[in-house]
N, C-alpha and C positions, 0 to 999 in steps of 0.2 A: 071556506073555501079557496081550493087549490088551484094555482095560477100558472101555467104550462107556459114554459119561453122556448120561444121556438127561436136556434140560430139563425143571427140573421149572416147573409153574406156581405163576404171583402168590398171594401169600396172601389177595388179592381174589376170585380167581377162582376156579370150581369144581372140586373136585378131578381131576384127571388129564386138563385139559383148558385150552388157551391160550386166555388173553380176547385179545378184538378192541382194538385201540388208538382208542382214543378222538378223533375228530376233534374236533378245538376251533376256532373260527369266531374270527379274529382281531378284536380289538377295532378300533372305527375310533378312531384315534388323530391328535387335533387338532396341526398345527404350528404352532411357535411363530409368532408375528406378525415383520414382515418389520423388520429394525432398521431407526432412523430416528436417525440422528446429531444430527440436530439438534434432536433431542425430549430428549435428554440436558443437563438442566441444568449438569450437573457441568464442560461448555466454557466454561459464560458466565464471563469475565476480572471478576474483584472491580471491581466502582466503587473508584475511590480520588479524593478530591479533593486529592490532593498535587501542588503546582506545580511546574513551573519552580525558582523560588527558592527551593523551600524543599529540593528533591533535591539528595542527595547531589554532588559533584564528580565530574565522569569523573576517573578514575585515569589514570596516565602510561600510557607503551607498555609498560614492563615489568608493571606491576600492573594491566594489563587482561586483564582474563577474560571474553568474551561470555557465556559461558554462567553464570557468576554475579551478572551486572551486572543490578540493578533497572530496571524497564523507562522509570521515570522519569529516571532518569542516561542512558540512554540517549537520549531524548528532549532532555535539557538537552546531550548533545554535538553532536546533529545539531543543533538549533537554533542554540547557539555559531558553531560551523562555517558553518553557511549565511548566518547574520546577517555574520559578520565577510569573509565572501567577496562579497555583497551590498554592504557599506558599500565594500569596495576598487572594486569595478568600475562603481559611479557609475550614470550614468544612458546606456545605449545603445538606440538606438533598434530598433524591430521592421523585419526586412526581409522581403521591400517595408514602404515607410513607411506611415504610418496615413493616409495620403491616395488608395491603392490604390480604384482607380472601382467594379472590381466587387467590392466585399467584398458580399455580402447583409448587409439589415438584418434578412431574419426569412428561416423556413424555407421553403426552395424547392427544388424538385428541377432538377436540371442534367441535361440528355441524357449519355449516355455514362457517369455515375458508377452506381455500384453502393448500394445502400443496405443496410449491415451491420445487422440487427439480432443482437444478444449475448443468449442464452438462459442462465441458471445453471445450470451443472454439477451443484450439491447445495444445496439449502435452506437460506436463511440459518438462523443461531442468533434461538431465541424470547428477547426483549427482556423482564422482567419488566412488568408493566404499571404498577407506579411511577415507570419510566423510560421510558419510550417518548414521552414530549411534549419537547421539548428546546426551547429559547430560539431566535429566530430571528435570522439573520446573511447579510448579502449582502454578497459582493465585488463590487469592481467592475465594470463590464461590459468582457467580454474587447475586444480588439482586431480578432480575427478570431471570425466565428461558428462555432460548432461545424458547421453544416451545409454551412458551404464546401469546395467538392470539391478533394479535393488529388490525385488523378491522374483527368488529363479522359479517358485511354480506357486500354487493355491493350495491351501488344505494340507494334507499331513509333510509334507514336501517340504513345508516353507523354511526358510529359515529362522534363526531364534529372532524375535522383536529386538532385543537389543542391538543385533547384527545389521537388521532394517536400518536402525537407525542410527546406526555408526556412519553407513551407507550415504544415506540421506545427509547426516552432517559434513561430510568429505565435501559435497558440489557447495558448500561457501567458501570450501580454503580456496585463496588462488597461490600458485606456486609459489609466488615470492610477493612484496607487501607493494600495493600499488604503488605509483609515480605521484599521483595526484591526491593533495590533503583530504580528509573529510568534509571540513570545510567547505571546500571548493567543488566538491562533489554535489553536496547539497546543496550548495549557492545554485549550481547549476542545473539540479533537478527542478528545484524551485524558479528558476528563470524561465525555462523553455514548458515544463508540465505544472504550474503552478496546483497548490493541494491543500486543504482547508485547513482549522486548526484540528479538528479532529482528525482526520486521517494519521497528522504526525503524533500525535498525542497516542493514538490508538496504534501506531508503528512503533511507539517508544517502549509501551507497552507489552506488545508480542515478544521486542527483542531481551525484555526482562523476563517474561518465561520464559523464554528460549534457553538463554544464557544464563540466568542464575536462580530461577526457581527451578524450575526442571532438567535445566545443566546439558542440556542435550547438544550445543553447539558451544565453544569454547569463545569468548569475545576477544579479538585480538588485532592486530593491525591487518592481518592475514583474511580476517573474517567480515568486518566490519562494514564496508563497502556490499559486500552484496549481500550481506543482512540488512542493511537498511533500505537497498531498492528493493528487493523480495518484502519486507514489511512493509513499505508502502504501498506496493501494486495491490497487496492483500486488503488492507485497509482499507486503500481508494474504492477496490470492487466492493468489499463488504458494504461499506457506511453511506458510499455518495451513491446519488441519480447521476452523477456526470462522472465519465470514464473516456482515459486516455486510450490514444489506439495504445496496442500492444508495441505495434513496430518503434511508435515513437517514442514509449518508455524505455525501451530497448535501447535505443540507438542513444536516445540520452546519456541512459545509464553504462554505455558502454560495453554491452553484452547483446549476441541476438536475441529474436524473439523467442526461439526452441526452449534456448538456456535461460531468457528468464522465466517462462511456463514450468519449466522443470523446478527451478528454484521456489517458485509461489504454491506447486506443489505439495513442496518440503516443509513449505511452513504450514502449510494445512493440518496435513497429516502429524506432523510432530506436535500442533497446540491441539490433535483431536476438534479441528473444527469448531472449535469453540473461539467464535471471532468475533460476537455481538458485545455491543457495549448498549444495556437496554434501560441504566440510569447513569444520572450526570456523576451522583459518588462514587460509584465504580472508577470511571475513566480519572476522575480526581484522586484515589487511591493510587492508582497504578501510577500517577505521575508522579507523586510525592514519594512513593514508594522509587520509582527511580530516578531523582533529585538526591534520595537519600544515601543510596548505593555510591552514585558519583560522588558524591561530600566525602562518603567513609573513602571511596578509593582512591580521593587526593588525599588524604590525610593516612594513608598506609601504605602509597606508591614507595616506595624504595629509591632512592638517588641511582643516578646512572653510575659506572663504574669508571667512566671518564670525567665525572665532576671533581676538580681537585680547587679545594676551599683553601685560601691561603691569606691568611691576618698579615696586613703590613706592619712593620716593625715601627715601634716609636721612635720618634725622632729625641734626641738628647738635647734639651736646649738650656 
């Protein structure tokens, strides 16, 4: 026997009748605001007054762990090695020399060149009001003006590659040795624009490749300040989500923002835009290689001509 079941009416309706469904108008939903990573105060690194002298000494090759190294220790590792290499290299003139006649003294447009204007890929990290102001410092004037053309033409009329690389290298030379020491210079950068451990170690790797592996830029007392500043800026923009404003970095480094952009471009072109570190082992290998190069430079460095060793005479008893 088949039993037929009739649908029962809801309790809210009339007996024996079906209730029509009630149409509800959807409420207007307000979507959340667009994400703004630069507005997150948590990405701003803590400001610290710890100097290179007070920072822990860099560990050896076996104890070196780049993921747990403090940023001041990484800074000390880079500064020690760069300074040792600069002391061992001595004075190396720029190529072409200083007396190059067509070096422009001001900003001028050269026909056949392209003026490249860089735009920020993301907004800079906000800076607390009490940290916005920085003390002023000025590096010595660069040997090559930042607007000096690098490539006269594109294609068959372009200068040879070695000439282009030599012109890029001249932008790192100062006309005289800066008065501020490298230690004080890096302490100043870390004080007003704190950078992470990875940025310092990556900058040291860039300097190692530019000056020792590829030998594009001589590492001397006239080039080390601009090399450190340009490599730090490049490493910060390559590895970090956090980014200091270009004008602030340039003011802390003692150059104008256009010159810093030109130096950054030179680092990227000379390294063929191979800037990423996709593994911890690669960053450790470059850091160890920089340490070994600095230690070898200390062992092979010659004493200055002004050094005069005198052995005291023994008194007769």
